[in-house]
N, C-alpha and C positions, 0 to 999 in steps of 0.2 A: 505494499499500498503506501501512501504518499508519504506517510511519516516511516522514519526508519526502521526496518525489520531488525529485530532483535534475535541474538542465536545463542546455543550454550552447552552444555554438559549431555551426553547420552543420558536417555532416557532411564532414571532411578527404577529397579524391581520394585514391585508391590509389596514383596516380602520386605525389602528393606524400608521401604514407607513405614508399613506396619511397625516394624520395630522401632523405628524412630520413634512414632507416635506412643508404643508402649513405655519407652524408656522417658521418654516426657510425662507420663501420667507417673508413672513407678518415682522418679524424681521427686514431684510434689507430694504423693500420697505419702512417700516415705519420710520427706522433711517434716509434714504437717505433725508427724507419728512421734517426732522428736519434741514438738513444741511443750507440752506437759515435763519432762524431764529436764528442759533448758528454762524454765519460766523464771528459776531463780537468778539469771541473769540480767532480768530485767529488774535492775537495783535502782536505776534514777526515779528522780521525783514524778509523782503523778501530774500528766500535763492538765492544763484546767479543762472542766468539763466542757465540751461543745455547747454552743449556743441551740436553744429549742429552735428544732424546724421552722415553726412559724416566726420566728425573730425578723423585725425589721429592717435590721440592719444589714447594707452592703458590706458583704466581703471582702478583705483587702486580697487583690493578685501582686505577689513578687515577681518579676522577670529579670532575667540578666541580658536583656537586647544589646544592653552597652557596654556587657562583659563586667557587670558588675549588678551585685545584686540591691534593685530598688523598686517601691512601690509602680505599678505601671502610671497611676496618674501623676507621678513626677518624670517621668521619661519625656522628652519634648520631641518625639516623633509619632508618626501615625502607626499605630501598631495594635493588633488583635491579639487576644492572649486568651487562649481556653484550657482552664486548670484542669485537673482530674475529675472534679465532680461535673462539671460542664460537659466535659468528654463523653463521661457514662451517661448521664441525662438526655445525650442525644445521641448514642448508640453508636459513637464513633470508633468504627475497626481499620480504616485504610484511609488512604488518600484523598480519593474521592468522596468519603464522609465527610470530612474536616474543609475540604477543599469547596464543598457545595455551601458550607455555613460562613466563607469569607467572601465578603461582598464585592472587593476589588481583583478577584480572583477569579481567571478562567483557565480552561486547560484544554486542551484536545488529547485523546486517547484511543488506543486500539484494545484497550484491557487491562487487567492488574499487570501491573511490572511495564508497562509501555504507554506512561503518561508526562507532560509537560507542563508545567504549570506558565502561566503569565499572570502580569501585575497590572493594573491598571492602563490596558490597551495595548501595552508593549507586546504585540502578541504577534509578529509575522515569524514563520521558521523558517530559518536560514542558519549558516555559519555551522561551525562544530563546537561551540558551547552555547550553552543555555542562557536564558537571560535574569533566571531565578536562580539563586543559591539555595541549596537542600542540604541541610545540617542533620545530623544526629549526634547531640550535646555539643562538643565542640569542633567536632570532625565533619568536612564537607563530605558527602554524597553523591553529589550533583553528576548525574549521567544524561545527556543529552538524548531526549526523545525517550527515554526508558529508565526515568529513574528507580531505584529499588522500592518494592511495597513493604514498609515500613508497618507491622503492626503494630496498632495503638492499643497497648494495656501496658499495666505498670508505668503509665507515662506521667509525669509531673504536670507538665503542661505542653500545649502547640504553641510558639509565637509565629506570628506572619508579619514581618516588618515592610510596609508598604514606600517605594522610590526607592533610588540607587542607596546602596549599602557599601560604597566603594571601598570607605575610611578604613573600617572593621572587618568587613567580609570580603572584599577583594572582587576579582574578576568577571564571576558568576553571578554578580549581586547587580546587574545593571539597573535591572526594573524592580527587584525586591529580594526578600530573605524570608525562608521558611525553616524554623527550627524546632526539633522534637525534643524535649527535655525528659529524659528517665528517669524515674525515681532511684535515689541513690542509698547505699547502704545507712543506716541509723544505729549509733552505740548504744541509746539508752533504752530502748525498747524492742519486744519481740512484734512484729506485724506479720501476717497472712493472711489469704485471700483465695476464695474459688469461684469461679462462675462458670455457670452452666445454661447453655442456650440451646433450643431447638426454634427452627424457621422455615419458612418456606414462601418462592414466589408464588403471587396469586396465580398465574399461567404457569408455572414451572414446577420443580421440585424441590424435596425438603432438603436440608442440612442442620448443621451444629456446630456449638464451639464448646471447646473447653478451655477454660484459662485459669492459671494458678501462680502465686508469688509467696513468699517467704522471705523475712527479713530476720537474721540471727545475731545479736550480740555475741560475739565469742569471749571477747574477754571488754575491759573498758575501753580498751583505743581500738578495738578490732572487731568489725562486722562484715558479714555476707547477706547479698541478696539475689535472689534466684524467682526467675520467671520462665514459664514455659507454656506453651498454647498447641493447640492442634484445632484446625477451622477446616468444615466442610461445609461449601455453598453450594445449593442446587442449581442448575441451568435455566435457563427461559427462552433461548433460541433454538428454533427446530429447524433442523435441517431436512427440508421436505424435498419428495422425489422429484427429480429433473432429467430433461435430457436433452442432449443439443446434438443435432446434425451439423459438422462442420461443412462450409460452403466452397471451400478450395481444395477439399481431400475428401474420399467416400469413406468418412469416419463418423461412427455415432458414440458420445459417450453418455453413460448413464450411471447415474449417484445413487443407486437401488440400495447398494451392501451398505452405505453409509448414513441411511435415513435413519433418524433419530430424533427424538422429542427431546427438549432441556439437554441440548447435547454440549454444553459449553459450561461445565461445572468446573468449581475449582478446588484445590488441596493445597491448603498450607499447615505449615507446622513450624517451629521454632524455640527458640529463648534466648536470655541473656541471664550472665553471670556477673555479679561485679564485686569488687571488696576495698573495703575503705580500710586502712591502717594508718592510724595517728603515730607517726614514727615519732615525733616531738612536739613538745607544745607549739601550736600553730603551723605545725608541718604534715599534710597530708597526700598519701599515695595513693590512689583510685585504680585501678586495672578494670578494665570492664571489656566483656568480650558477646558481641551481639551474633546470631547464627541465623536464618530463615530459608526455607523450600518452597517455593511456591511449583505448583502442577496445574495450569490453566489448560483446558480443553477447550475446542472448537472456537467459533468468533463471536467476539461482543459487539460487534456490527450486524444489523438486518438488512434487508434489501425490502424495500416498500413495494418493488414490483412484484415480487413474490409472494409478498404477506405480510401481516403485523407478526413482528421478532419471529422472521422469517428468512432463510437463506437456502440455496441450493449451491451447495460444495461436493466437490468432486474428488478430494484427497485430504487426509487428516489436516488438520491444524491444531498446533498446541504451543503452548510455552512453558520450559520447564527451567525454572532459574533458581540457584542458591548461592549466597553470598555470606559473608561475615566480615565485621567489623570488631579489630582490635585497639583499644583506646587504652593509653597510658595517662593519668591526669594527676600532675603535683600541683598541691598549692601549698604555699607557705608565705612565711612574713621574714623581710630581713629588716630587724630594724620595726620601724613603722610603713615600709613598703611592703605592698603586695605583690607577689610573684606567682606566676601561674606558666607550667609548662606543659601543653597538650601536643602528644606524639598518636598518630593514627597509622594503620594498616588496613587497608580496604582489599577485598577479594572477592570477587563475583566472577561467576560461569553460568551461561544459560543457551540452550538451545530451543531455536524457534522454528517450527513447521509450519506452512502457509500454503492453503489451497491459491495456486497462480492461475486457474482455469481462464478467467476473465482476461487477462492478459493476451493467453493464447485465441480466445473467442475474439478480441478486438482485433488481432492483426491477420485472424483468418477473414474477420472480413473485410479489410483493408484489401489484401492480397487478391478475393474475391473481386472485389472493385476495380482490381487493376492499380492500387496508388501506390503499392509497395513490392519488392520482387519476392516470388514463391519460397525464397529461400527461409520464411518464416515459419514456412507451414509443410512445404512438401518435403519429407523426409523418406526416404525408402532404402529398404534394404537391399542387399546383394542378388536378390531374387527378385526385386520390382516392386514389393509389397510395401503397403505405406505404413508409418508406423505414427503412432497416436500422436500428435503434436502438442497434447497439453501439458503444460509446464506446470512443475512443483517448485518450492522453494525450500530450502533446510538453511538455517545459517547456524552459526556458532559463535561465542562472542566471549573472551576471557580477558577481564579488565582487572587491574592491581592500581592502589595508589597508596604512596606513603605522604603523611603530611606531617609538619612539625609547624608548631605556633609555640612564641613564646613573649609574654607580656609583665610587663613590670608599672605598677600603677603607684603613684602618689597618696601621702595620707589624706586621709578626708577631711581631717582637719587643717591642711595648708589652704589659704585662700584660691591658690590656684592648684586646680586637680589634672593632673595627665596621665593618660595611661601611653605606652610606648609599646613597639613590639616589632618583632620580625616572624615572618612566614616564609615557609619552603615547601611545593609539592610537586610531587612528580607522579605523572599518571602514565601507564601504558594499557593500549587496548589494541588485542589482536581480532581481526574480523576475518571471519569464511565465510561468504554467502553464496550459495550454490543455487542459481537460476537452471534445474534442470528439466531434463526430458527422459522420462524410464525408455531405454532401450536405443538413444542416440547415439550410444558408442559402437553400434552395429550398423549403424546408417551408411549409406553413400549418398552424399547431398549434391544432387544435377540442377537444384537451382538455382546457383550462383552463376555470375558471366560465362561465358562462351570460353574467355580465355583460361579458364582454371578445369582440370582434368578431376573426374568425380572424388571423392574424399570424404572420409567422416568428420564432420565439424565439432565431433565434440573434445571437450576439454576435461582432463583428466584431474580433477581437483582431488582435496586430500578425503573428501566426505561421499564424492560422489565421481565416477568414471562418465557419466551423462551430461556433464554440465554442459548448459548452452551459453550463459553467462556467467563468468567468473568474477566475484570479488575476494582478493587472498590481501590483506593489508597489515601493517603494523603501523599505529599513531601513537606517537606522544605529545605529553604537553608538560612543560614545566614552567613553574610559576614560583618567583622571591617576590618579598616586599618588605619594606621597612615603614611602618605608619605610627602615627602618635595622633591622638585627640585629648583634649584638654578644654577645660571650662575655669572661669573665673567670676567671682561674684563681685559685681558693679556695686550695685547697693544691695539690702536686705532682700530684695526684692525681684532684682532683676541680675541676671547671669546671662554670660556670653558664652558660646560653645564653639571651637575650632578643631578642625582635623585634616590633614594630609596623608595620604600614602602615596610614595613611591614603588612603582611596580616593573618587572622585566619579565617577558612573558617569550618563552619557546614552544612552537610546537611545529610538525612534521610529520609526513605520512609516506610510507615506501610501501611496496607492493605492485600487485596485479590489478588491472581492472579490465572486463572487456571480453569481446566473442574470440572466435576462431581470428578474425582480420585482425584483431590487435595483437594477437601472438605473430602473426605473418608481418605485421609492420615491422620490417626491421632498423628503421630510424625511428622507432619510437621504443620498441621491446627490445631488453637484452636478457640475455642469459645469466647467470651466476658468473660464469667464467668471463664474462665482457664480452661474447660472440654476438655479433648483432642478431635479432629475429630470433624468437623461439618456435619455430615450425617447422618442419621436415619438409624440406623441397623437392626430396625424390618423389618424381609421378609415380613410381612403383608402389610406395607406401599408401595405403588408403585408411590403416587403420591406428591409430594413437600417433598422430602427426603433431602432439601437442609436447614440444620437451618439457618434461617440468617433472623431475626426477623426485623433488622434494617441495615442503613447502616455501614461498619465496623464493624459487630456482628461476622464475622469470619476472621482471621487472618494468615496469611499463610508467610508474609512479614513482615519483621521488621530490615531495615538496618539501621547503622550510622555510620557517616565517618567525623573524625575531623584531621584537617590539618592546620600546619603554616610555614611560609617561610618570602621570601623576593624576589623582582623584582629591576633590575637595569636598571640604563641609565648613560651612558657616551656620550659628542659629544663635538668637536672641530669644531669651526666654522671660517673663514677666508673669510671676506668682504673686497676682495683685490681692488676693487673699489666701489663708491657709489651704483653702481646699479647691481654687481655682486658678487656673494660668492660660495664657495664649501664649503662644512660640511662632516665631518666624524663622523659616529654615533653608537655606539656598544647598545642594548637595549636586554632586555629579557620580555617575558610574561609568562603566566601559565594559566592552567584550572584547577580547583580542582578534585581531584579522589572521588570516591564514592564505594557504595558497591552493591552487585549483589543479586537478590532476588532467583535465581536457588539456588538448593543444590548442594555443591560440587565445588561451585565457590568463590574464593575468593574475596575480594576486589580490586578495579583496580586505580592506582595511578595517581598525577596529571602526565599531559603532560606539558611541558615546552619548551618554543621556542626562541632560540638566534638567533640575527639579527645584522649584521656587514655592514653595508651601507656606500655608498660613494655617495654625492648628489651636485647637482649645480643647483643654481636660477640664471638667469640672465637677464638682459632687455636691449636692444640695440637701443640707439635712440628713446626710447619712442614709436618704431612702432612695436617691435620685441621684443616678452618675450618666452624664451626657459628655461625649467626647467626639471630635471632628476634626476634617481638615479640607479646604480648599485647595489645589494645587495647578498650576501649570507646568507641563514637561516637554522639554524640546529633544526631540531625536534626532541625531544627524549619522548620516552614513548608513541607514537600515540596510541589513546583512539579511538578503530575500535568495532563495534558491531557485533558479531559471533552467528548465530542462528543455534543451534547443531541439528541434527536430532531427532526425537523423544521427543521434548519441546514444541510442538503445537504451534510452532512459538515465543516462547519468547526466547528473545536474552540475551545474556552475553557479559559485555564491558571488552575487555582486554586491557594490551598494549603491541600493535602488533609491537613494533619494534621501529626503528630511521628512519631519512628522511632527505632529505637536498632539496633546492632549489636555484638555480641558475637564476638570473634574472635582467631585465632591463627595466625600466619604464620612459616615458618620455611624456611631451607635450609642444605643442609649438603654439603662436597666433602670426598671422603679420597681420599689416593693411599697404600694401604697399602702396597704392594710397587712395584719398579720397573715403569712401564709402564702399571700401572693405576689408571684413575681412574675413584671412582664419585659421583655426584653426585644431589641427589634437591631437590626442594621442594614445600611442601603449603600449604594455606591452608584453615581452616576458618571460615566465616561463617555467624552466625546473626543475619539482619536482618529486623526484624519491625515495625508500627506500633507506638505505645505510644498513641494515641490512635484513636478511632473515626472514619473517613474518611464523611463523609453524603455524602446527593445533594443533587443542586440544590434549589432551594425549587419551582423551577417551569422548564418549556422558556420560560416568558416572564419571569421572574426567575432570572437565571444566577449566584446566590450560591449557597454552601453553606448548608444548614439549622445552626442551631446546635448542635445536639444530635438525636441519632439513634440507634435499637436495634433495627431490625429487617429484616432484608433481604427484597427487595420492595416496602417501603414507604418508609424513608427511610435505610436504610444500605446504603453501597457496600462498606466494607470494614470488619470490627471490630478492637478493638483487638486484638494479636497476631497479625494477619494477615502472611504474610512476602511481603516485598518480592520482585517480581518479576525474572527474567533472572540470578539470582546463583546459582550452584550454592552448597549449603552447603560440600562439599568437592571440592577441586581438586587435583591433584598430579602428577608426573612426575617420572620416576628414569632415570638415564642411567647405562651401563658403557660404559668405551671402554678397549680395550687395544692400547698400542703396542708392536711387536716387532720385531726385525732379520729380517729379507728377507733373506738373501745380502748383498749388496754394498749394499743398501738398507733403507727400513724400511716397514713397512706396518701396517696399523690393523684391528681390528674393533669396530664399536660397536653396541650396542642401546639402545634408548629404549621406556618405557612413560608411556603418557598416561592420566589417569584424570580424571574428573569426574562427580558425581552429579547429579540431575536438578533442574529449576528450574520456578517457576511461570511463567506467562507475562504476566499482568496484576495489576496491584493490585486493580482491581475484582473482586470476588469471583465476580460473576453472569458477567463477561465472561471471567474466567479459565475458569469451568466449560466456556463455550461453545467458548473456543479450544483447553484441553488444556493439561496439564504435560509439558515434556520428561522423557525418562528418563536414565539415568545411561548414559554408554559408557567404552568403553580402547579406545584404541589403542596398536599396536607400531609402531615405525621400526626399520629396520637399515641401516647402511652396513658398506662394506670398501673400502679402498683402500691404493696403493702409491705411491712416488715413483721414477720413474725419470729418471734423467738430467737432473733439475732439474723433469721434468714430474709432478705428481701427477695420478693417476688412481682415479677412486673410482665405487663402483656403488652405489646407494640404492635401497631400497623405503619409502615411507611407508603408514602404513595398510593394515600390509602383509597383515592377514587381513579388508579391507573392511567395517571395523564401521559402521554407517550412525547414528552420532550426530548426533542433532539439535541444534543450538545454539540455534533460537530460531524460532517461529512467526508468520507474518505474515499479513495480509488486505487487501484490495483497498478495503474503505469502513470504517465503524465495525463492530467485532466485532460488536455486537447484530444486526445486517442481514449480513455476510459471512462469518460464521464458516464456513457451512458449505463457502466454498471456498477455503480458509485454506490456506498454503503454510508447507513446511518448510524452513529452511534446514540443508543438513547438514554436517557436519565434512569437510574434504579427505578425497574417494574414493581407494582404491588408488591410489597414484602411483608409480614408478618411474623410474629414470634412469641415466644414466653421463654424468661431468664430467670435464673434463680441465681443468688449471689449471697456469698458468705464471707464476714471480716473479722478478723481476729483482732 
């Protein structure tokens, strides 16, 4: 599909999956059994009794968005934070769950583990780096187009920082940053909990979740915290019966063997272990490791032409994704100075298979119409029999990331408080993408121009000998930075903040991408020993002509890009009352440039974002909290991918011009009477081009025209065109009522979510082909009670089964494959029953 396909490990056997689930359950139940025997370890003074559920006072949320702990109401940036209670109340378990609650966040996705978020309309896909930084604790886990699916359980909070965060968070925080802060070990008490849930999609299958955690003080200065989960989610997309008769060859395909209702279930399991050790007064070492495995089957996009929540898939589709992150955090003091060191290592391996039938169908129709050569579909064996030209996709990807950050903060008692730091990251990615046709290695392709004798066009990749189009690349990203951010008190109510980050960025791509003709091009493809061309030119050799003894033994891509620069932040905060403040902020962000692998395409430059923001944070009588911000953002040098005709689907990244965003975002929480909590948030974003986006000079000269004015001639999108993927308006509102029910307490909750429609592509002609999405509204309801320490809750999400469409996607370039596009829906009607125990 248009979003980058992702790849991974060989499929895990069911026995191994079952063993992992049993081990997770055994670890939890065995640990809970230890609790009575370890109760003596809980020697700290008891905490103050919790406030009654009906209390009207607003709770305080403490965040670390500026790398220090402080109240959300004192941080002069636009920031949404969901604490553990809010995450639990809204049944947040995955990225899509909390992204739907964030008014300034939109996203595109092909399903779990294949999502990319956007902030405030900065939402054009392009380049090799994301516009949004994703963090697990202090470590970045950002992966362009396929961020890892962090399971939200035993999480202290989720923070969403809107606008450029380039001073403290660096290159992938051009438009914003999302941080997932996990719960840490506690020295002074035993904690444990278990949640069990059964659920079902209204038009799909059932599933369930088991989650548990335990916190164990071992000594007065040593504690461990463990979490594990197993989640089985039922599917809701039906693969229905389909038949296709090829027009250019006498082949008919039938998917009867793969017909299945609710064929997109997913299975996830994993856990986290962390240890805190206070090695000396004010010095704590916290190693932590998180592991997750995801097995997502089927397609999460449906084809409205086939039916509601239905597709015609002709070959297996799945994603198998497993990753771990190891982090070592050291917190201490040198005198009155705070010192933090965070070291992380991230490793991820995934395998991804996609049905690619509709790519083949599209080119079959083009061949039949005489618009392209028949070498796209006319494959015959040595006996002259046609080979089924239906393509499939398999991808394998292995990512590693090493990160080191060190920070030093001056004492809070100083009139000028400064945080100084250094950052280094190295990321390596190995891609193997096989677009293959089963049996192609036995074909004799006679459809190429007459100057070529018959031969097999297959490329023998690492994972398949039947590859028609091969991508085999290693990419690296190196980022270094030195940064400082500080604030000074001008008057008792007025504070100024400034920050700067100097950075250096290096990235490169090395490998091969293309078909047999790319390997046959002696001017561009080179064997490992330096010999030009990777194609056996002996006309007597018909099979195995691709010279490829090992991975990366044929190279036609070698790009390098180096960049240095700086980002800035200036802010003025007026705390005109103890519970009320306004602030004005100017901040900038960047995303590195890079090289293009297609010939005649130069490198693309970094794009930058400047943010001008006026915000307020207010609390009224401890029962009403109202925060908000208005902003204007200038985006220069937008990175955007263009797929020229005749490049076999390969894209070139260009700087498509400039854009601006006018917007406002706000959130409010009010407790008018005992037990009743009303909360709402919303955002309006008007994101548009401020310059014309021109077409390429030609399919041979892959640079943008310097000027343009006419659609269909030289203009892709005119000044004033909306940026895609971002609804103008997005909001949600929740009403929750806690009340006594006999000897216990109960609650009722209702929630409404609404977002307006969005465009689908920046190129106006592509957008017309793909079509815009329409606005939609969904409703969620839940109710529950607590009985003898066990909370029981029933819920229904998208109660009226609204079919909201979040994005539209195609199997190849939009101009060719728009007729087989698919739509990604918001979660269909989903209901369940949950029981939870906390100790």
